[in-house]
C-alpha positions in Angstrom: 24.3 -59.1 122.7 22.1 -56.9 120.7 21.3 -57.7 117.0 19.9 -54.8 114.9 18.2 -55.8 111.7 18.7 -52.8 109.6 19.7 -51.0 106.4 21.6 -47.7 105.9 18.6 -45.4 105.8 17.6 -42.6 108.2 15.6 -44.9 110.4 18.4 -47.4 110.5 21.0 -44.8 111.2 19.1 -43.6 114.3 19.7 -46.9 116.1 23.2 -47.4 114.8 24.1 -43.9 116.1 22.4 -44.5 119.4 24.3 -47.7 120.2 27.6 -46.1 119.3 26.8 -43.0 121.4 26.1 -45.3 124.3 29.6 -46.7 124.1 28.9 -49.9 122.3 30.8 -50.8 119.2 29.4 -52.7 116.2 31.0 -56.0 115.8 32.1 -56.1 119.5 29.0 -55.3 121.6 26.3 -55.4 119.0 25.8 -56.7 115.4 24.1 -55.1 112.4 22.2 -57.7 110.4 21.5 -56.4 106.9 17.9 -56.4 105.7 18.1 -55.5 102.0 14.9 -53.6 101.5 15.4 -53.3 97.8 15.7 -57.1 97.5 12.6 -57.8 99.7 14.3 -59.1 102.8 11.8 -57.2 104.9 9.1 -59.6 103.7 10.8 -62.8 104.9 8.9 -64.7 107.6 11.8 -64.7 110.0 12.0 -60.8 109.8 8.2 -60.4 110.1 8.3 -62.3 113.4 10.2 -59.4 114.9 8.9 -56.6 112.7 5.3 -57.3 111.7 5.1 -54.0 109.8 7.9 -55.2 107.5 10.0 -52.1 108.1 13.5 -51.6 109.4 15.0 -51.4 111.9 14.1 -54.1 114.4 16.1 -55.1 117.5 16.7 -58.3 119.4 18.4 -57.9 122.8 19.4 -61.3 124.3 19.4 -59.6 127.7 16.1 -57.8 128.0 14.8 -55.9 131.1 14.0 -59.2 132.9 17.1 -61.0 131.7 15.1 -62.6 128.9 15.4 -61.9 125.2 13.2 -59.0 123.9 12.5 -57.9 120.3 11.3 -54.5 119.3 10.3 -52.8 116.1 9.8 -49.0 115.3 12.9 -46.9 115.6 11.3 -44.5 118.2 10.5 -47.4 120.5 14.0 -48.7 120.1 15.5 -45.4 121.0 13.4 -45.2 124.1 14.4 -48.8 125.0 18.1 -48.1 124.6 17.8 -44.9 126.5 16.3 -46.8 129.4 18.8 -49.7 129.1 21.8 -47.4 129.2 20.4 -44.5 131.3 21.5 -42.1 128.6 20.1 -39.4 126.3 16.7 -39.1 128.1 16.4 -36.9 131.2 15.4 -38.7 134.4 13.2 -35.8 135.6 9.6 -35.7 134.4 9.8 -32.2 132.9 13.0 -32.8 131.0 11.8 -36.3 129.8 8.6 -34.9 128.3 10.5 -32.0 126.7 12.6 -34.6 124.8 9.7 -36.9 124.1 7.6 -34.3 122.3 10.5 -33.7 119.9 10.9 -37.4 119.4 7.2 -37.6 118.5 7.7 -34.6 116.2 10.2 -36.7 114.3 8.2 -39.9 114.2 4.9 -38.2 113.2 6.2 -35.3 111.1 9.8 -35.2 110.0 10.1 -38.8 109.0 6.8 -39.3 107.1 6.9 -35.9 105.4 10.5 -35.9 104.3 10.0 -39.5 103.2 7.3 -38.3 100.9 9.4 -35.4 99.8 12.2 -37.7 98.8 9.7 -40.0 97.0 8.0 -37.4 94.8 11.2 -35.4 94.1 13.6 -38.3 93.4 11.9 -41.7 93.0 8.4 -41.4 91.7 8.1 -42.5 88.1 5.9 -39.6 87.2 6.8 -36.0 88.2 3.7 -34.6 89.7 4.0 -30.9 90.4 1.3 -30.8 93.0 2.9 -33.5 95.1 6.4 -32.1 94.6 5.3 -28.7 95.7 3.2 -29.9 98.6 5.9 -32.0 100.2 8.8 -29.6 99.4 6.8 -26.8 101.1 6.1 -29.1 104.0 9.8 -29.9 104.3 10.6 -26.2 104.4 8.0 -25.7 107.1 9.5 -28.4 109.2 13.0 -27.1 108.8 11.7 -23.7 109.9 10.1 -25.2 113.0 13.4 -26.9 113.9 15.4 -23.7 113.2 13.1 -21.7 115.5 13.5 -24.2 118.3 17.3 -24.2 118.0 17.3 -20.4 118.0 16.4 -20.6 121.7 17.7 -24.0 122.7 21.1 -25.6 122.2 19.5 -29.0 121.5 16.0 -30.1 120.4 15.1 -31.5 123.7 16.6 -28.7 125.8 20.0 -28.2 127.4 21.4 -31.6 126.5 21.9 -33.8 123.5 19.2 -36.5 123.5 17.4 -39.1 121.6 15.4 -36.3 119.9 18.5 -35.0 118.2 19.6 -38.6 117.3 16.2 -39.2 115.7 15.9 -36.0 113.7 19.5 -35.7 112.4 19.6 -38.6 109.9 16.5 -37.4 108.2 18.1 -34.0 107.4 21.2 -35.5 105.8 19.3 -35.6 102.5 18.5 -31.9 102.6 19.6 -31.3 99.0 17.2 -33.8 97.7 14.4 -32.2 99.8 14.7 -28.9 98.0 16.3 -27.3 101.0 19.1 -24.7 101.2 20.7 -25.4 104.5 22.0 -21.8 104.9 18.4 -20.6 105.0 18.2 -22.2 108.5 21.3 -20.9 110.3 20.5 -22.3 113.8 19.6 -25.7 112.3 22.7 -25.6 110.2 25.0 -25.0 113.2 23.2 -27.8 115.1 23.5 -30.2 112.1 27.3 -29.7 111.8 27.8 -30.0 115.5 26.1 -33.5 115.4 27.8 -34.4 112.2 31.2 -33.9 113.9 30.5 -36.3 116.8 32.7 -39.4 116.5 29.9 -41.8 117.5 27.7 -40.3 114.8 30.4 -40.8 112.2 30.8 -44.4 113.3 27.1 -45.0 113.2 26.7 -43.6 109.7 29.3 -46.1 108.5 27.4 -49.1 109.7 26.3 -51.1 106.6 27.3 -48.1 104.4 29.4 -50.4 102.2 26.1 -52.1 101.1 24.6 -48.9 99.8 24.4 -48.5 96.1 26.7 -45.9 94.5 23.6 -44.4 92.8 20.4 -43.9 94.8 18.2 -44.5 91.7 16.3 -47.8 92.3 16.2 -50.4 89.6 12.9 -51.5 88.2 12.9 -54.6 90.5 13.8 -52.4 93.5 11.1 -49.9 92.6 8.5 -52.7 92.4 9.6 -54.1 95.8 9.6 -50.8 97.5 6.7 -49.0 95.9 4.7 -51.6 93.9 2.3 -54.5 94.6 4.8 -56.4 96.6 4.7 -53.8 99.3 0.9 -54.1 99.7 0.5 -57.9 99.8 -1.2 -59.2 102.9 1.1 -61.4 104.9 
């Protein structure tokens, strides 16, 4: 059994989608354990034992590679682990594998952090700072352009086949409107986006824990403090 300690965010969705794509079903083969990041669940000692960076998602597999339990944090590492466990969505040949891995690293080092900052300064920051909004919106547009160019000459980010690179990037682009993006400006990306969006396993993965999401994304004062205030920076 696999337990995924998560929340319905882009990084959480990556792992939910991956498990569903691998043929496992939430509630039958794996369990989603909610970590309410607005309430501060990520700072609880029991969660920090498996995710020392106090970020979701984290995974515990009772049947690890040697038959013993294993815990992992960082969504990219979890995707790689699951790809190895199931033998899916990562090419076996060296050239194909590294083609996929470079785009996975592109998501981990660029798409996630930069679009996260774009969301923060455009939607959540208590002060509207034009410099920050313009900087990160322009960076979002640049990243969308990089993806669009890639998809102009490749059916999937990692090459000829759907892979963990696509699974990693897709959830971050679902918030394109809040990122100041017009999706139609990136036609190859737009076609790829809708192709992934239509996959049944992706639709199932996006529903995991979705009932816990607030109707409005605007954080309360308490949530804002937990997510962005002094609580976030306490030494633990």
